[in-house]
PADREN-305279 format. One record per residue: residue number from 1; residue in one letter; y, z, x of N, C-alpha, C in turn. Coordinates in nm, 4 decimals. Example, Ala and Ser with C-alpha at 12.3 -4.5 7.8 and 13.67 -1.06 7.14 Angstrom:
BEGIN
+-----+----+----------+----------+----------+----------+----------+----------+----------+----------+----------+
|   i | aa |      n_Y |      n_Z |      n_X |     ca_Y |     ca_Z |     ca_X |      c_Y |      c_Z |      c_X |
+-----+----+----------+----------+----------+----------+----------+----------+----------+----------+----------+
|   1 |  a |  -0.5690 |   0.7800 |   1.3190 |  -0.4500 |   0.7800 |   1.2300 |  -0.3300 |   0.7800 |   1.3200 |
|   2 |  s |  -0.2250 |   0.7080 |   1.2850 |  -0.1060 |   0.7140 |   1.3670 |   0.0030 |   0.7870 |   1.2900 |
+-----+----+----------+----------+----------+----------+----------+----------+----------+----------+----------+
END
This chain:
BEGIN
+-----+----+----------+----------+----------+----------+----------+----------+----------+----------+----------+
|   i | aa |      n_Y |      n_Z |      n_X |     ca_Y |     ca_Z |     ca_X |      c_Y |      c_Z |      c_X |
+-----+----+----------+----------+----------+----------+----------+----------+----------+----------+----------+
|   1 |  x |   8.7499 |  15.8762 |   4.2018 |   8.7694 |  15.8700 |   4.3450 |   8.6766 |  15.7621 |   4.4012 |
|   2 |  x |   8.7284 |  15.6841 |   4.4932 |   8.6520 |  15.5751 |   4.5545 |   8.5421 |  15.6287 |   4.6438 |
|   3 |  x |   8.4271 |  15.5598 |   4.6400 |   8.3165 |  15.5973 |   4.7286 |   8.3247 |  15.5121 |   4.8531 |
|   4 |  x |   8.4098 |  15.5547 |   4.9430 |   8.4334 |  15.4802 |   5.0665 |   8.4594 |  15.5800 |   5.1766 |
|   5 |  x |   8.4005 |  15.5548 |   5.2909 |   8.4223 |  15.6401 |   5.4065 |   8.4965 |  15.5606 |   5.5117 |
|   6 |  x |   8.5959 |  15.6221 |   5.5704 |   8.6704 |  15.5556 |   5.6769 |   8.5793 |  15.5300 |   5.7957 |
|   7 |  x |   8.4893 |  15.6219 |   5.8224 |   8.3947 |  15.6051 |   5.9334 |   8.2890 |  15.5023 |   5.8927 |
|   8 |  x |   8.2833 |  15.3880 |   5.9617 |   8.1850 |  15.2852 |   5.9254 |   8.0434 |  15.3258 |   5.9650 |
|   9 |  x |   7.9484 |  15.2593 |   5.9015 |   7.8091 |  15.2792 |   5.9403 |   7.7913 |  15.2267 |   6.0823 |
|  10 |  x |   7.7050 |  15.2871 |   6.1617 |   7.6886 |  15.2433 |   6.3013 |   7.6186 |  15.1084 |   6.3166 |
|  11 |  x |   7.5492 |  15.0644 |   6.2103 |   7.4807 |  14.9347 |   6.2150 |   7.4965 |  14.8655 |   6.0802 |
|  12 |  x |   7.4710 |  14.7350 |   6.0798 |   7.4669 |  14.6584 |   5.9565 |   7.3664 |  14.5464 |   5.9747 |
|  13 |  x |   7.3077 |  14.5016 |   5.8652 |   7.2020 |  14.4005 |   5.8717 |   7.2476 |  14.2738 |   5.7998 |
|  14 |  x |   7.2193 |  14.1605 |   5.8643 |   7.2557 |  14.0292 |   5.8118 |   7.1377 |  13.9353 |   5.8355 |
|  15 |  x |   7.1094 |  13.8493 |   5.7378 |   7.0092 |  13.7450 |   5.7583 |   7.0722 |  13.6339 |   5.8409 |
|  16 |  x |   7.0037 |  13.5948 |   5.9480 |   7.0523 |  13.4920 |   6.0389 |   6.9641 |  13.3683 |   6.0256 |
|  17 |  x |   7.0273 |  13.2531 |   6.0155 |   6.9547 |  13.1260 |   6.0076 |   6.9123 |  13.0859 |   6.1487 |
|  18 |  x |   6.7846 |  13.1059 |   6.1793 |   6.7316 |  13.0749 |   6.3123 |   6.6876 |  12.9290 |   6.3150 |
|  19 |  x |   6.7502 |  12.8479 |   6.4042 |   6.7149 |  12.7061 |   6.4096 |   6.5700 |  12.6851 |   6.4527 |
|  20 |  x |   6.5058 |  12.5880 |   6.3886 |   6.3692 |  12.5498 |   6.4237 |   6.3636 |  12.3985 |   6.4425 |
|  21 |  x |   6.3045 |  12.3551 |   6.5493 |   6.2936 |  12.2120 |   6.5747 |   6.2050 |  12.1482 |   6.4684 |
|  22 |  x |   6.2559 |  12.0441 |   6.4045 |   6.1788 |  11.9706 |   6.3057 |   6.1575 |  12.0415 |   6.1740 |
|  23 |  x |   6.2298 |  12.1485 |   6.1497 |   6.2128 |  12.2235 |   6.0261 |   6.3464 |  12.2858 |   5.9877 |
|  24 |  x |   6.3515 |  12.3387 |   5.8667 |   6.4713 |  12.4084 |   5.8218 |   6.4843 |  12.5404 |   5.8967 |
|  25 |  x |   6.6063 |  12.5911 |   5.9100 |   6.6227 |  12.7225 |   5.9737 |   6.5455 |  12.8306 |   5.8982 |
|  26 |  x |   6.4940 |  12.9253 |   5.9726 |   6.4249 |  13.0403 |   5.9134 |   6.5243 |  13.1551 |   5.9020 |
|  27 |  x |   6.5281 |  13.2186 |   5.7869 |   6.6176 |  13.3326 |   5.7665 |   6.5477 |  13.4593 |   5.8159 |
|  28 |  x |   6.6084 |  13.5230 |   5.9148 |   6.5505 |  13.6419 |   5.9769 |   6.6552 |  13.7530 |   5.9757 |
|  29 |  x |   6.6180 |  13.8727 |   5.9281 |   6.7152 |  13.9829 |   5.9290 |   6.7395 |  14.0344 |   6.0713 |
|  30 |  x |   6.8657 |  14.0514 |   6.1035 |   6.9076 |  14.1108 |   6.2302 |   6.9935 |  14.2319 |   6.1978 |
|  31 |  x |   6.9667 |  14.3422 |   6.2650 |   7.0519 |  14.4597 |   6.2517 |   7.1410 |  14.4646 |   6.3745 |
|  32 |  x |   7.2707 |  14.4683 |   6.3469 |   7.3717 |  14.4629 |   6.4514 |   7.4385 |  14.5973 |   6.4710 |
|  33 |  x |   7.4870 |  14.6185 |   6.5902 |   7.5665 |  14.7361 |   6.6212 |   7.7089 |  14.7108 |   6.5728 |
|  34 |  x |   7.7626 |  14.8041 |   6.4963 |   7.9010 |  14.7929 |   6.4523 |   7.9940 |  14.8224 |   6.5695 |
|  35 |  x |   8.1015 |  14.7478 |   6.5774 |   8.2070 |  14.7732 |   6.6758 |   8.3405 |  14.7711 |   6.6031 |
|  36 |  x |   8.4293 |  14.8619 |   6.6408 |   8.5625 |  14.8549 |   6.5818 |   8.6376 |  14.7369 |   6.6428 |
|  37 |  x |   8.7529 |  14.7060 |   6.5927 |   8.8269 |  14.5870 |   6.6342 |   8.8564 |  14.5864 |   6.7837 |
|  38 |  x |   8.8947 |  14.7011 |   6.8373 |   8.9276 |  14.7094 |   6.9793 |   8.8047 |  14.6854 |   7.0662 |
|  39 |  x |   8.6956 |  14.7497 |   7.0324 |   8.5719 |  14.7351 |   7.1092 |   8.5165 |  14.5936 |   7.0982 |
|  40 |  x |   8.5289 |  14.5350 |   6.9802 |   8.4825 |  14.3984 |   6.9606 |   8.5658 |  14.3012 |   7.0455 |
|  41 |  x |   8.6963 |  14.3208 |   7.0481 |   8.7823 |  14.2348 |   7.1302 |   8.7464 |  14.2487 |   7.2780 |
|  42 |  x |   8.7177 |  14.3704 |   7.3214 |   8.6781 |  14.3927 |   7.4616 |   8.5466 |  14.3207 |   7.4922 |
|  43 |  x |   8.4525 |  14.3245 |   7.3988 |   8.3248 |  14.2561 |   7.4180 |   8.3472 |  14.1060 |   7.4308 |
|  44 |  x |   8.4239 |  14.0490 |   7.3386 |   8.4501 |  13.9052 |   7.3436 |   8.5262 |  13.8673 |   7.4714 |
|  45 |  x |   8.6184 |  13.9540 |   7.5158 |   8.6882 |  13.9294 |   7.6430 |   8.5909 |  13.9285 |   7.7604 |
|  46 |  x |   8.4919 |  14.0184 |   7.7568 |   8.3939 |  14.0226 |   7.8666 |   8.3097 |  13.8954 |   7.8677 |
|  47 |  x |   8.2741 |  13.8438 |   7.7488 |   8.1990 |  13.7177 |   7.7414 |   8.2827 |  13.6025 |   7.7957 |
|  48 |  x |   8.4105 |  13.6033 |   7.7629 |   8.5003 |  13.4976 |   7.8115 |   8.5091 |  13.5025 |   7.9635 |
|  49 |  x |   8.5210 |  13.6230 |   8.0185 |   8.5291 |  13.6380 |   8.1642 |   8.4010 |  13.5889 |   8.2321 |
|  50 |  x |   8.2866 |  13.6199 |   8.1732 |   8.1595 |  13.5724 |   8.2288 |   8.1514 |  13.4204 |   8.2243 |
|  51 |  x |   8.1971 |  13.3608 |   8.1144 |   8.1950 |  13.2143 |   8.1013 |   8.2879 |  13.1509 |   8.2043 |
|  52 |  x |   8.4036 |  13.2117 |   8.2266 |   8.4969 |  13.1600 |   8.3267 |   8.4381 |  13.1716 |   8.4669 |
|  53 |  x |   8.3712 |  13.2827 |   8.4947 |   8.3071 |  13.3006 |   8.6253 |   8.1976 |  13.1965 |   8.6460 |
|  54 |  x |   8.1270 |  13.1651 |   8.5405 |   8.0236 |  13.0631 |   8.5473 |   8.0864 |  12.9274 |   8.5773 |
|  55 |  x |   8.1968 |  12.8992 |   8.5116 |   8.2685 |  12.7745 |   8.5365 |   8.3128 |  12.7645 |   8.6816 |
|  56 |  x |   8.3564 |  12.8749 |   8.7352 |   8.3982 |  12.8771 |   8.8760 |   8.2796 |  12.8550 |   8.9690 |
|  57 |  x |   8.1651 |  12.9108 |   8.9312 |   8.0447 |  12.8955 |   9.0137 |   8.0035 |  12.7497 |   9.0249 |
|  58 |  x |   8.0212 |  12.6755 |   8.9169 |   7.9824 |  12.5343 |   8.9160 |   8.0965 |  12.4410 |   8.9570 |
|  59 |  x |   8.2146 |  12.4951 |   8.9734 |   8.3323 |  12.4129 |   9.0052 |   8.3121 |  12.3391 |   9.1374 |
|  60 |  x |   8.3410 |  12.2096 |   9.1346 |   8.3292 |  12.1288 |   9.2552 |   8.1875 |  12.0892 |   9.2907 |
|  61 |  x |   8.0922 |  12.1226 |   9.2041 |   7.9520 |  12.0870 |   9.2295 |   7.9024 |  12.0036 |   9.1125 |
|  62 |  x |   7.7867 |  11.9498 |   9.1282 |   7.7209 |  11.8789 |   9.0188 |   7.5923 |  11.9540 |   8.9877 |
|  63 |  x |   7.6032 |  12.0558 |   8.9004 |   7.4837 |  12.1349 |   8.8706 |   7.3777 |  12.0499 |   8.8017 |
|  64 |  x |   7.2554 |  12.0874 |   8.8256 |   7.1446 |  12.0194 |   8.7588 |   7.1365 |  12.0673 |   8.6141 |
|  65 |  x |   7.0663 |  11.9914 |   8.5340 |   7.0446 |  12.0319 |   8.3957 |   6.9701 |  12.1656 |   8.3908 |
|  66 |  x |   6.8789 |  12.1850 |   8.4836 |   6.8046 |  12.3116 |   8.4894 |   6.8986 |  12.4285 |   8.5190 |
|  67 |  x |   6.9954 |  12.4095 |   8.6073 |   7.0913 |  12.5162 |   8.6397 |   7.1816 |  12.5472 |   8.5204 |
|  68 |  x |   7.2249 |  12.4426 |   8.4529 |   7.3096 |  12.4623 |   8.3346 |   7.2311 |  12.5345 |   8.2255 |
|  69 |  x |   7.1078 |  12.4922 |   8.2025 |   7.0233 |  12.5542 |   8.1006 |   6.9981 |  12.7010 |   8.1340 |
|  70 |  x |   6.9694 |  12.7309 |   8.2594 |   6.9458 |  12.8700 |   8.3005 |   7.0690 |  12.9560 |   8.2734 |
|  71 |  x |   7.1866 |  12.9017 |   8.3019 |   7.3110 |  12.9752 |   8.2775 |   7.3325 |  12.9971 |   8.1276 |
|  72 |  x |   7.3027 |  12.8959 |   8.0470 |   7.3166 |  12.9090 |   7.9017 |   7.2187 |  13.0114 |   7.8459 |
|  73 |  x |   7.0957 |  13.0102 |   7.8960 |   6.9961 |  13.1081 |   7.8512 |   7.0428 |  13.2491 |   7.8878 |
|  74 |  x |   7.0904 |  13.2672 |   8.0096 |   7.1385 |  13.3990 |   8.0530 |   7.2525 |  13.4471 |   7.9631 |
|  75 |  x |   7.3457 |  13.3578 |   7.9327 |   7.4576 |  13.3932 |   7.8458 |   7.4078 |  13.4303 |   7.7060 |
|  76 |  x |   7.3154 |  13.3522 |   7.6515 |   7.2611 |  13.3806 |   7.5189 |   7.1868 |  13.5130 |   7.5126 |
|  77 |  x |   7.1095 |  13.5416 |   7.6158 |   7.0374 |  13.6694 |   7.6218 |   7.1370 |  13.7846 |   7.6240 |
|  78 |  x |   7.2405 |  13.7724 |   7.7057 |   7.3430 |  13.8774 |   7.7132 |   7.4085 |  13.9002 |   7.5769 |
|  79 |  x |   7.4412 |  13.7913 |   7.5077 |   7.5075 |  13.8050 |   7.3783 |   7.4182 |  13.8740 |   7.2768 |
|  80 |  x |   7.2936 |  13.8325 |   7.2687 |   7.2028 |  13.8964 |   7.1730 |   7.1805 |  14.0423 |   7.2108 |
|  81 |  x |   7.1622 |  14.0693 |   7.3374 |   7.1430 |  14.2074 |   7.3834 |   7.2649 |  14.2934 |   7.3475 |
|  82 |  x |   7.3843 |  14.2365 |   7.3584 |   7.5070 |  14.3109 |   7.3294 |   7.5239 |  14.3408 |   7.1804 |
|  83 |  x |   7.4705 |  14.2569 |   7.0944 |   7.4958 |  14.2683 |   6.9507 |   7.3840 |  14.3313 |   6.8701 |
|  84 |  x |   7.2599 |  14.3009 |   6.9041 |   7.1456 |  14.3295 |   6.8161 |   7.0781 |  14.4612 |   6.8533 |
|  85 |  x |   7.0473 |  14.5408 |   6.7486 |   6.9727 |  14.6645 |   6.7711 |   6.8292 |  14.6550 |   6.7187 |
|  86 |  x |   6.8055 |  14.5625 |   6.6238 |   6.6686 |  14.5352 |   6.5786 |   6.6695 |  14.4016 |   6.5064 |
|  87 |  x |   6.5461 |  14.3494 |   6.4843 |   6.5339 |  14.2197 |   6.4179 |   6.4059 |  14.2131 |   6.3386 |
|  88 |  x |   6.3946 |  14.1078 |   6.2571 |   6.2799 |  14.0937 |   6.1689 |   6.1637 |  14.0157 |   6.2257 |
|  89 |  x |   6.1628 |  13.9899 |   6.3545 |   6.0482 |  13.9241 |   6.4174 |   5.9378 |  14.0256 |   6.4406 |
|  90 |  x |   5.8140 |  13.9794 |   6.4548 |   5.7020 |  14.0682 |   6.4831 |   5.7084 |  14.1267 |   6.6235 |
|  91 |  x |   5.7744 |  14.0571 |   6.7143 |   5.7851 |  14.1041 |   6.8517 |   5.8923 |  14.2129 |   6.8624 |
|  92 |  x |   5.8655 |  14.3091 |   6.9472 |   5.9607 |  14.4168 |   6.9717 |   6.0846 |  14.3596 |   7.0397 |
|  93 |  x |   6.2007 |  14.4115 |   7.0041 |   6.3260 |  14.3687 |   7.0668 |   6.3355 |  14.4265 |   7.2073 |
|  94 |  x |   6.3280 |  14.3394 |   7.3070 |   6.3453 |  14.3793 |   7.4466 |   6.3895 |  14.2561 |   7.5251 |
|  95 |  x |   6.4199 |  14.2743 |   7.6525 |   6.4703 |  14.1628 |   7.7328 |   6.3738 |  14.0445 |   7.7344 |
|  96 |  x |   6.2461 |  14.0727 |   7.7431 |   6.1454 |  13.9667 |   7.7486 |   6.1427 |  13.8854 |   7.6182 |
|  97 |  x |   6.1440 |  13.9552 |   7.5045 |   6.1382 |  13.8836 |   7.3765 |   6.2700 |  13.8122 |   7.3465 |
|  98 |  x |   6.3818 |  13.8704 |   7.3858 |   6.5106 |  13.8029 |   7.3670 |   6.5140 |  13.6753 |   7.4506 |
|  99 |  x |   6.4680 |  13.6834 |   7.5744 |   6.4648 |  13.5652 |   7.6615 |   6.3737 |  13.4583 |   7.6028 |
| 100 |  x |   6.2584 |  13.4982 |   7.5510 |   6.1666 |  13.4023 |   7.4896 |   6.2318 |  13.3350 |   7.3694 |
| 101 |  x |   6.3032 |  13.4107 |   7.2880 |   6.3706 |  13.3546 |   7.1718 |   6.4780 |  13.2538 |   7.2142 |
| 102 |  x |   6.5626 |  13.2928 |   7.3074 |   6.6726 |  13.2060 |   7.3504 |   6.6194 |  13.0816 |   7.4204 |
| 103 |  x |   6.5099 |  13.0948 |   7.4937 |   6.4504 |  12.9812 |   7.5637 |   6.3847 |  12.8835 |   7.4667 |
| 104 |  x |   6.3242 |  12.9350 |   7.3602 |   6.2481 |  12.8480 |   7.2703 |   6.3289 |  12.7940 |   7.1526 |
| 105 |  x |   6.4359 |  12.8575 |   7.1163 |   6.5146 |  12.8164 |   6.9995 |   6.6552 |  12.7767 |   7.0423 |
| 106 |  x |   6.6761 |  12.6475 |   7.0569 |   6.8071 |  12.5980 |   7.0972 |   6.9107 |  12.6364 |   6.9922 |
| 107 |  x |   7.0199 |  12.6942 |   7.0358 |   7.1282 |  12.7315 |   6.9451 |   7.1128 |  12.8663 |   6.8789 |
| 108 |  x |   7.0099 |  12.9405 |   6.9130 |   6.9870 |  13.0677 |   6.8440 |   7.0955 |  13.1698 |   6.8751 |
| 109 |  x |   7.1408 |  13.1770 |   6.9994 |   7.2448 |  13.2755 |   7.0299 |   7.3739 |  13.2410 |   6.9567 |
| 110 |  x |   7.4047 |  13.1115 |   6.9436 |   7.5220 |  13.0710 |   6.8656 |   7.5077 |  13.1148 |   6.7205 |
| 111 |  x |   7.3880 |  13.0993 |   6.6648 |   7.3632 |  13.1385 |   6.5256 |   7.3791 |  13.2891 |   6.5080 |
| 112 |  x |   7.3316 |  13.3671 |   6.6047 |   7.3414 |  13.5131 |   6.5967 |   7.4876 |  13.5568 |   6.6067 |
| 113 |  x |   7.5603 |  13.5021 |   6.7027 |   7.7013 |  13.5372 |   6.7188 |   7.7811 |  13.4960 |   6.5950 |
| 114 |  x |   7.7510 |  13.3785 |   6.5409 |   7.8202 |  13.3302 |   6.4207 |   7.7952 |  13.4246 |   6.3033 |
| 115 |  x |   7.6705 |  13.4655 |   6.2832 |   7.6377 |  13.5565 |   6.1729 |   7.7096 |  13.6897 |   6.1890 |
| 116 |  x |   7.7136 |  13.7394 |   6.3119 |   7.7839 |  13.8648 |   6.3408 |   7.9318 |  13.8505 |   6.3084 |
| 117 |  x |   7.9926 |  13.7440 |   6.3575 |   8.1356 |  13.7207 |   6.3358 |   8.1668 |  13.7010 |   6.1884 |
| 118 |  x |   8.0821 |  13.6266 |   6.1178 |   8.1043 |  13.6031 |   5.9748 |   8.0943 |  13.7319 |   5.8945 |
| 119 |  x |   8.0101 |  13.8251 |   5.9359 |   8.0002 |  13.9534 |   5.8665 |   8.1334 |  14.0279 |   5.8744 |
| 120 |  x |   8.2003 |  14.0200 |   5.9877 |   8.3308 |  14.0828 |   6.0024 |   8.4351 |  14.0076 |   5.9194 |
| 121 |  x |   8.4254 |  13.8739 |   5.9168 |   8.5173 |  13.7952 |   5.8380 |   8.5069 |  13.8258 |   5.6901 |
| 122 |  x |   8.3846 |  13.8406 |   5.6404 |   8.3636 |  13.8736 |   5.4991 |   8.4180 |  14.0116 |   5.4691 |
| 123 |  x |   8.4013 |  14.1054 |   5.5617 |   8.4542 |  14.2401 |   5.5402 |   8.6062 |  14.2360 |   5.5322 |
| 124 |  x |   8.6667 |  14.1537 |   5.6162 |   8.8118 |  14.1413 |   5.6189 |   8.8626 |  14.0851 |   5.4861 |
| 125 |  x |   8.7852 |  13.9926 |   5.4272 |   8.8251 |  13.9305 |   5.3014 |   8.7820 |  14.0118 |   5.1791 |
| 126 |  x |   8.7114 |  14.1219 |   5.2040 |   8.6692 |  14.2074 |   5.0930 |   8.5392 |  14.1637 |   5.0282 |
| 127 |  x |   8.4519 |  14.0985 |   5.1094 |   8.3221 |  14.0506 |   5.0635 |   8.3445 |  13.9497 |   4.9571 |
+-----+----+----------+----------+----------+----------+----------+----------+----------+----------+----------+
END
């Protein structure tokens, strides 16, 4: 009999390549919240809606680089907050530390989302 449960584990851990300026990415373990396909699609739809609302906010204006950066940081913080339940950094996972990470590491939220998405892709392909 196969050792498999239909009910998935509530979390899973993946090493994420955290970009570092002037150095190779650092591999840091992130523990993510599992979402079923429906819940994951709803989450991605909510991110899309937020991005569209942001586009509307800037529509017809010439936002400053600071305004664009602030919006990107806010989006990155939201994404990490939505996905991550713990991480391998020495700092405790909270809004302040997530903001510090997203502010100091360009592309980190993209790396986290990519690692999360790839974990689902590998599961779909059977690892």
